[in-house]
C-alpha positions as CSV (number, residue, x, y, z in Angstrom):
1,M,-4.3,3.1,-0.9
2,C,-4.3,6.3,1.0
3,F,-2.0,5.8,3.8
4,V,0.7,3.3,4.4
5,T,3.3,2.9,7.3
6,Y,6.2,1.0,6.5
7,I,8.3,-0.4,9.9
8,P,11.3,-2.9,10.2
9,H,10.5,-5.8,12.1
10,Q,12.5,-9.0,13.1
11,Q,15.2,-8.6,10.4
12,G,12.3,-8.1,7.6
13,F,9.0,-5.6,7.9
14,I,5.8,-4.8,8.5
15,L,3.8,-3.0,5.3
16,T,0.3,-1.7,6.4
17,S,-2.1,0.2,4.0
18,N,-5.6,1.4,4.5
19,R,-7.5,1.6,1.4
20,D,-10.0,5.1,1.1
21,E,-12.4,4.6,-2.2
22,S,-15.8,6.1,-3.0
23,V,-17.9,3.4,-1.4
24,G,-19.7,3.2,-5.0
25,R,-16.6,1.8,-6.8
26,P,-17.2,-1.7,-7.4
27,K,-15.8,-4.0,-4.6
28,A,-12.3,-5.5,-4.4
29,L,-11.8,-9.3,-4.7
30,P,-10.1,-11.0,-1.7
31,P,-6.4,-11.7,-1.9
32,K,-5.1,-14.5,-3.9
33,K,-2.5,-16.2,-6.1
34,Y,-2.0,-15.0,-9.9
35,L,0.8,-15.6,-12.1
36,I,2.4,-12.5,-13.8
37,D,5.0,-13.2,-16.5
38,S,5.4,-16.6,-14.7
39,T,6.0,-14.9,-11.3
40,P,3.7,-15.8,-8.1
41,V,2.2,-12.6,-6.8
42,F,-0.3,-12.2,-4.1
43,Y,-2.7,-9.4,-4.4
44,P,-6.1,-8.2,-3.6
45,Q,-8.1,-7.3,-7.2
46,D,-9.5,-4.2,-7.6
47,G,-13.5,-4.0,-8.8
48,L,-13.4,-1.9,-11.3
49,A,-10.0,-1.9,-13.5
50,G,-9.1,-5.0,-12.3
51,G,-5.5,-4.2,-10.6
52,T,-4.1,-3.8,-7.4
53,W,-3.3,-1.0,-5.0
54,I,-0.8,-3.7,-3.1
55,A,1.0,-7.1,-4.0
56,A,3.8,-9.1,-2.9
57,S,6.0,-12.0,-4.4
58,P,9.0,-13.6,-3.4
59,K,10.9,-10.9,-5.2
60,A,9.1,-7.5,-4.0
61,T,6.2,-5.9,-2.6
62,V,5.0,-3.2,-4.1
63,C,2.2,-0.5,-2.6
64,L,0.8,2.1,-4.4
65,L,-0.8,5.8,-3.3
66,N,-2.6,8.2,-5.2
67,G,-1.2,11.2,-6.3
68,A,2.8,12.4,-6.2
69,F,3.9,15.6,-4.5
70,V,0.8,17.3,-4.5
71,I,-2.5,17.8,-5.4
72,H,-3.1,17.4,-9.0
73,H,-5.8,18.5,-11.8
74,H,-7.6,14.9,-12.7
75,K,-8.2,15.3,-16.8
76,P,-9.1,11.7,-17.9
77,P,-8.8,9.8,-20.2
78,Y,-6.0,8.4,-18.8
79,R,-4.0,5.7,-21.2
80,M,-4.2,3.1,-18.1
81,S,-5.4,2.6,-14.5
82,R,-2.5,2.8,-12.0
83,G,-3.6,-0.3,-10.4
84,K,-2.1,-2.0,-13.2
85,V,1.2,-0.2,-13.1
86,V,1.4,-2.4,-9.9
87,L,1.1,-5.5,-11.5
88,D,3.4,-4.5,-14.3
89,F,6.1,-3.7,-11.9
90,F,6.7,-7.6,-11.5
91,M,7.4,-8.0,-15.1
92,Y,11.2,-6.7,-14.6
93,A,13.6,-8.0,-13.0
94,H,14.2,-5.3,-10.4
95,L,13.1,-1.4,-9.6
96,A,15.6,0.1,-11.3
97,D,15.1,-1.7,-14.8
98,F,11.1,-1.1,-14.2
99,A,12.1,2.6,-13.9
100,S,14.3,2.9,-16.4
101,K,12.3,0.9,-19.2
102,Y,8.8,1.2,-18.2
103,D,6.5,3.8,-20.3
104,F,4.6,6.0,-17.5
105,T,3.0,8.5,-20.2
106,G,-0.6,8.7,-20.2
107,I,-0.7,7.8,-16.5
108,E,-2.6,9.7,-13.7
109,P,0.5,10.5,-11.2
110,F,0.9,7.8,-7.9
111,T,3.7,7.0,-5.7
112,L,4.7,3.4,-5.0
113,V,6.4,2.0,-2.3
114,V,8.9,-0.9,-3.2
115,I,10.4,-3.4,-1.1
116,E,12.8,-5.5,-2.9
117,E,14.2,-8.5,-1.6
118,G,17.6,-9.7,-0.8
119,S,19.7,-10.4,2.2
120,E,18.0,-7.5,3.7
121,P,15.3,-5.5,2.2
122,V,15.9,-2.9,0.1
123,L,13.1,-0.1,0.4
124,S,12.4,2.5,-2.1
125,E,9.8,5.2,-3.4
126,L,9.0,6.1,-6.7
127,R,6.6,9.0,-7.7
128,W,5.4,9.7,-11.2
129,D,3.9,13.3,-11.5
130,G,2.6,13.2,-14.7
131,A,5.3,14.9,-16.4
132,Q,8.6,13.4,-15.1
133,L,9.6,10.5,-12.4
134,H,11.3,10.7,-9.2
135,L,13.0,7.6,-7.5
136,K,14.6,7.9,-4.1
137,A,16.6,5.2,-2.2
138,L,15.1,5.1,1.7
139,N,16.7,3.4,4.9
140,A,15.0,0.2,5.4
141,G,15.7,0.5,8.8
142,Q,13.6,3.3,9.6
143,S,10.2,3.8,9.8
144,Y,8.1,5.9,7.5
145,A,4.2,6.8,6.3
146,W,2.4,8.1,3.4
147,S,-0.8,9.6,2.8
148,S,-2.5,10.3,-0.5
149,V,-1.8,14.1,-1.5
150,T,-4.8,14.0,-3.6
151,L,-7.0,13.5,0.0
152,Y,-5.7,15.2,2.5
153,S,-3.6,18.7,2.6
154,D,-0.4,18.8,3.6
155,A,-1.6,19.8,7.3
156,V,-3.1,16.5,7.3
157,V,-0.6,14.7,6.1
158,R,2.2,16.0,8.6
159,E,-0.5,15.4,11.8
160,R,-0.8,11.7,10.7
161,E,2.9,11.5,10.5
162,R,3.2,12.6,14.2
163,W,0.7,10.2,15.1
164,W,3.1,7.4,13.5
165,Q,5.7,8.9,15.6
166,D,3.8,9.3,18.7
167,W,2.4,5.6,18.6
168,Q,6.3,4.6,18.0
169,Q,7.4,6.3,20.8
170,Q,4.4,4.5,23.0
171,H,5.5,1.0,21.7
172,P,9.2,0.3,21.6
173,V,8.0,-3.5,21.8
174,F,5.2,-4.6,19.2
175,E,4.3,-7.3,17.1
176,A,2.1,-7.0,13.5
177,K,-0.9,-7.0,15.6
178,D,-0.2,-3.7,17.3
179,V,0.3,-1.9,13.7
180,L,-3.0,-3.2,12.9
181,E,-4.4,-1.3,16.3
182,F,-2.9,1.6,15.4
183,H,-4.4,2.0,11.4
184,N,-7.6,1.2,12.7
185,L,-7.6,3.4,16.0
186,G,-5.1,6.3,15.0
187,G,-6.5,9.7,14.6
188,N,-7.9,12.8,16.6
189,G,-12.0,12.1,16.2
190,D,-12.7,14.3,12.9
191,K,-13.6,11.3,10.7
192,A,-13.4,13.3,7.9
193,N,-9.1,12.7,8.2
194,D,-8.8,9.7,10.6
195,L,-7.2,6.6,9.5
196,V,-10.4,5.2,9.2
197,M,-12.0,8.1,7.8
198,N,-15.6,8.5,6.6
199,R,-16.4,11.5,4.4
200,N,-20.8,11.6,4.7
201,G,-20.9,8.0,4.0
202,Q,-19.7,8.5,0.1
203,L,-15.7,7.9,0.6
204,R,-15.1,5.5,3.1
205,T,-11.8,3.5,4.4
206,V,-13.1,0.4,2.8
207,S,-10.2,-2.1,3.6
208,T,-6.9,-2.4,5.4
209,T,-3.9,-5.1,4.3
210,Q,-1.3,-5.9,5.9
211,I,1.8,-7.5,4.9
212,Q,4.6,-9.0,7.1
213,K,7.9,-10.2,6.2
214,T,10.7,-12.3,8.6
215,P,12.9,-14.8,7.6
216,T,10.7,-17.0,8.5
217,Q,7.2,-16.1,7.1
218,F,5.5,-14.1,4.8
219,L,2.2,-13.2,5.7
220,M,-1.0,-11.2,4.4
221,N,-3.8,-9.9,6.6
222,Y,-6.5,-8.6,4.8
223,R,-9.4,-7.0,6.3
224,D,-13.0,-5.9,4.3
225,R,-14.0,-3.0,6.2
226,L,-17.5,-3.1,4.0
227,S,-18.4,-6.6,4.2
228,G,-16.5,-7.3,7.7
229,H,-14.8,-10.2,6.3
230,H,-11.3,-10.9,7.4
231,F,-8.4,-12.8,5.6
232,K,-5.2,-14.0,6.8
233,Y,-2.8,-15.9,4.5
234,R,0.5,-17.5,4.1
235,I,2.0,-15.6,0.6
236,F,4.8,-18.3,0.3
237,E,2.7,-21.3,-0.1
238,A,-0.3,-18.8,-1.4
239,E,-2.6,-20.8,1.5
240,K,-5.3,-19.1,3.3
241,I,-4.7,-19.5,7.1
242,S,-8.3,-18.6,8.1
243,C,-11.3,-16.8,7.3
244,L,-13.5,-14.7,9.9
């Protein structure tokens, strides 16, 4: 939930998320299909709170990062886990309905990247700063990168965005596996802030999840970096393609 890229591809998109977490947090469960208010939703499940940081259904794909615009003071207890917000999203018809009706009070600040399905993808960004909701429409025909403001300074966030832009200039033609390679290798050798990060073995990039949507396929690629297991799924049928 801490570094996310979006890039348009083949009349669809590729969304990729590196999750940075404490290694002491219970291990997440690999992705599978769940039903939320009769809607099939595919996601890996957080091992502590039972929510998730990334999920996809036939109507939308949602990804969460901790924090909104600036680092905030952690003031527990909170009413609910931010990962539950991702799942609650699928109980609403669309983002505008969710934004206007959902109760965000008592939830720690977060950012949601939302891609709604239609004749073309509709890309939006929702930020909850703990007091106010900020909803922004984005251009689904452009690429974007986000980093969690709770872990990375403004300077590091900007540097990561430059890595992403530089990579795109060097890869005018690419496939989903090439974006995964960027998420695996991006950085300048600073282990604390590279895309696959490690801060004294206590805070690490624990997984990478990629969702690829085109007119002919809808795939989720999930790599558990702590166990070394790698899963690939076809979301439309919720069918596991391989487990390495």
